[in-house]
N, C-alpha and C positions, 0 to 999 in steps of 0.2 A: 719324489715320493716313492716309497717302496710299493711293490705289487702286493695286493692283499691275497694271502693264501689262507683260505678258511681252515680252521681246525676241524679234524674229522668229526668231532662231537657236535659241530654246529650244523644243524639241519633246520630247514624252514617248514617241516612237516607238522609242527605243533605250534600253538600260540607262544609258548615259552621259548622254543627254539627260534622262531621268526623274530621275536622281540630281541633276543641276544644277537642275532645276525644283523639286524638293523642298527642297534646301538653300536656294535663293533664297527660297522661300515661308516657310520657318521663320524665316530671318533678317529678312525684311520684317515678320513678325508679332512680332518682339521676342525670338525665341529664339536659341539658339546651335546651329550645326550644322556638321559637317565630314565630308568624305569620308575613309573609312578604306581603306587599301590594304595588303595583306599580301604584295605582290610583293617579291621580293628587292631588294637594293641593288647597283647596278653598281659594280664596283671598277675600278681602273686596270689591273688585270692582264688578260692575254690567254692563252687556251689555245694549243696548238700550231697551231691553224688560224686564229688571229687573232681569235677570237670573245671578246667580253667575258665575264669570269668574274663571276658574281653571288654575292653574299654572302646567306645565308639571313636572312630577316626574323625578328625576335623578337616579332612580333605574335601574338596568339592565333589559332590556326587555327579557322576557322568564324565569326570575328567578322563583324558586320553591315557593310554598305557605308557606312552613315551613322551617326554618333554625334551625338546632340543632347541639349540640355537645354532643356526647354519648361516654363515655369511651375514651375521647380524640380524637375521630374521628369527622371530619366535615361531617354532613349528611344533605342532601337537600331532602325534601319530597314534591312531587307534588300530590295534592289531585284532584281526578277526580270522579265525581258523574254521574251516569246514563250513557248516551251515549257519554259523554264528552271525547275528545281525545287530545293527545299532539299535539301542533302546531310545525311547522318546527323550529321556534325560540326556543321553549322549548327543542326540541331534540338536538339542537346545544348547549344549556346551559347544558344539561345533559352530553353531550360529553366533554365539557370543565371541568366540575366538576370531572368526572371520570378520565380524562387525568391528572388532578392535584392531584389525589390520594384520592379524596373525595368519599363518598357514595351517591347514588341517588336512590330514591325509589318512585314508583308511587302507591299511596294508593287509593284503590277503596272501601274498607270497613275496619272496625276496626279489625275484626277477622283475616283477612289475614295480616294486618299490624303487629299485635301482634305476629303472627307466624313468619313473616320475622324478627322482632326484636329479638325474642328468638333465632332463628337460626343464626343470624348475630352476636349477642353479648352474647355468651355463657359463659360469665364470672360470 
């Protein structure tokens, strides 16, 4: 396996940057990972002020930011930057995932994520 050399634009100082770092890392280690977004979907319709009208997403409220499959395991990763904390809905989602046998991790920085990954997937 090739050594991972991070791109200069990849930094874990923001939620978006950390999300990209984690997804790249998982993919480079042979896993599958994708960003999940529950924001609505823009339509071509406009309101009376000319603003885009958004259609509600059908994603599960509270879902994690990253959905991954690592060594056959379903893994959900919630990315939290700075003082950001899990909502009650996110805690319920975490409990649902863990009850179903999946793994759930709250990532605050890349270094601790890598440490968790190595300790969890010692294959």
